[in-house]
N, C-alpha and C positions, 0 to 999 in steps of 0.2 A: 461438141468436138471442135478442135481448132482447124481453121481453114489453112490450106497450104499457101500461106502468104509470106512466110518467113518471120511473121510476128510471133512473140512469145505465146505459148498456149495458155488459154484461160478457160475456166469453167464458171457456170453459175454458182454462186455461193450457197452452202447449205444453211438451212434454218437451225438455230440452236434450240432444238425441240426434242425431248427424250423419245417421243413416239417415232418421229422421223429418223432419228439416229439409231433406234433399235431396229426398225424395219430395214434400214440400209445395212446395218451391221450384220443382220441375219442373212441378207443376200450375199454378203462377203464371206460368211461362215461362222458367225457367232452362234453358239449353242442356244437352244430354247430356254435353258436354265438361267441365262443371264440377260440383263437388260440395263438400259440407261435410265437414270433418275435425276430430277432437278435437285439442286441444293439451293434452298431459299436464302440461306445465310450461313456464315461460318461460326455463328454462335452455337453453343451447346444444344439449345432447344431444337434448332433446325437440323443439326447433324444427327441428333438422336432419331429423327424421322426417316433418315435414309436407311433402307434395308441393307443388311450386311451379309456376307463379307463384301468389302469393296476391293476390286482388283486394279482399277485405274480411274483417273480423273481427267476430264478435259475442261479447260477454263476458257470462257469467252471474255475478252477484254477489249476496251477501245484502244485504237492506235492514236497516240497524240505525239506532239513534237517532243515532249519530255521522254516518252518511251522510245522514240526513234533515236534521240540523242544518246540515251543510255545504251541502246542496242549497238550503235556505232562505236561508242567508247568501249563497251565490253568486247566487241569484235577486235578492235585495235589492241586491247590489253591481251587478249588470248593469242592473237597472232604474234605479238611482241614476245610472249612467253614461249613461243615455239609450237603453238597449236593446243587444241583441247583433246585430252584423252577420253575416249568413250569406252567404258568397260565392255569387254568382249561379249558378256552375257546380255548386254543391252542392244536391242535392235534399233537402229537409228538411220533415218534417211533425210536428206534435205528436201525442202519444198521449192520447186522451180515452176510449177504450174500456178498461174494466177488464180486466186480465190479457192485454192485447194486446201486451206488450213483445216477445215472441218474433216475432210477425207483423210488428210495426213495424220491428224490427231487420232481419229478412229482407228486407222491402220496401225499406228504406233501402239495403241491400247491392245489391239488384237494380236499383233505380232510379238509383243512382249508377254503375252499370256496364252500363247499358241496351244500348249498342251492342256491347260485347265479350262479354256473357254471357247475353243473352236471345234468344229466338226471335221472328221476325216474327209478327204477328197473335196474340200471346199476351195473356193477361189483363193482365200487368204493363205491356205496351206500350200497351194501351188505357187503363189506369189513368193512366199517365204523360200520354198525350194529353189526357185529361179534366181533369187537375189541374195541368199544368205552369205555367199562368199564374196559379194561385191562391197565396195566402199560406199559411203553415204552419197557421193556424187553420182556414181554409176547406178545406184538404186533409184535416185531421182530421175535419171535418164530413162531407166526401164519403165517407171511410172508414166512418164510423158508419152511413151510409145504404146501404152496398153489400151487397146480399143475396147476390151471387155469392161475395164474400169470406167472408161469414158461413158459407156452406155449406162452402167449402174449409177454413176454419179449424176448423170443428167436426169434420170428418173427420180432420184432422191431429192435433187434440188428443186424439182417441180412440186414436191409435197410440202405440207405445212400450212400455217395460217396467214403468213405474211405474203404480200405481193412480191413476185420475183422481180429483182432489179435487172436492168440491162446488163449484158455480159461485160461491157466495157465501162460501166459506171464505177467510179471509185468507191471502194468499201473501206470504212475506217474502223473495222473491228477484226479481230482474229481469234483463232482457237489454238490452244497448245495443250499437249498431253503431259501428264505427270504420273509417275509410278515410282515405287521403291526399287532400288537396285543396289546391290552390294552394300547394304547397310545404311544407305543415305538416299533421300528423295532427290530426284533430278527431273527436270523438265527441259524441253528443247523447243525453242522458238527464237531464232536469231541470237542465241547465246544467253537469253534471259533465264534466270531461275525464277519460277513463278510460284507464288504462295497461296493464291486463292483458287477456288474450284467451282466449276459449273459446266455441264452437269456431271453426275457421277455414274460410273459403270459398275453395277453391282448385281448381286443375285436378288 
């Protein structure tokens, strides 16, 4: 949890590990019928190994100067065009908590498949009910103030095979969610449309 110092809130980053992500997602409200799976490659042979159907994808990718330059240029282009329209059926929130990309990616996957993949009376259903009428900025503020999510995220971040980094250590990778909406695939991470996938969320 963030200390009351006025500094931006930060979490320990999640490991991109399907077992960790499945356990965490189930604590949030993912049904036992669904789980996360690794995608070893985007070649046909690897995609054929992924159980179906697939409801959402989260991609792990490195942050480099080229991606940051593209993100800034894309943001400027979108703002110059009057902003970006998000389809009403698509649940979207901004990420304002440091190192929260894994949690935000998982939450986007669950919130955009709420009826098909989550259990009644779960945390994620309550979160949706509390935030569905808010805009993306207000949803981010709600997440920042959520002590229950802080506790679940902290437990999830301590799991996995890798050594946990210090909470203030710079992390040069991020996760972003991808799903189909209104006939076209969209993903959200600083305005980037992402084409690669790892890991997948499927039955």
